[in-house]
C-alpha positions, 0 to 999 in steps of 0.5 A: 519473474520479477516480483513487486510489493507495495503497502497501504491501507487502501481505504476509500479506493480512488484514482490515486490508488489505482494509478499506484497499483498500475505503475507498481505492476508495470515494474514487474510481472507479479504485484503483491499488495500488503494491506494494513489490518484494522488492528494495525491501523489502530496501532497507527492511530488510524481508522479505515472506513472500510474493513480489512476484509472488504479492502482485501476483497476489493483489491483482489478484484483489481487486474493489476493485483496478483496477491493480497496479504495482511500488514500486521506491523511495521517490522514485517517488511524485511520478512515479506520481501524475503518470504515472497522473493520480492525484487522491487518495493514500491511506495508513494513519494510521501514516504520517500527515504523511510524505507531505504533500509530495504535497499539491502534486500531489494530495489526501492522505488518511490512513485509520485502521488496523484495530485488532488486526491487522497483518502484524507481529502475525501474524508475531509470533503465528506466531513468525516473525522480525519486521522493524523498521518 
């Protein structure tokens, strides 16, 4: 069984998120999604509109997602890859090169973002405070 993992906050779930999950799942048999906790988002200087528990609940209902685990810090990725026997690590191409250190442990793939949509854009369009990325 080929296992894939991806990471994100997945706040204000939108078409771009679903496309990422669908394409990530197509790369293997099992997709693990690691979701940033509210505490980790605070460390990153971000605030999700939706709570960690609600974001986790929503992701678990998506057919492409087999497992959802919490992301509690930047340094857990190697351990996650090893503990979950991950074959492929997937992120959006806005992170290109940032996770190449994982190539010592698994395949690393950066997928193109969906044009015209992002959580930042949604927040901006709604007049919400936008966190710095």
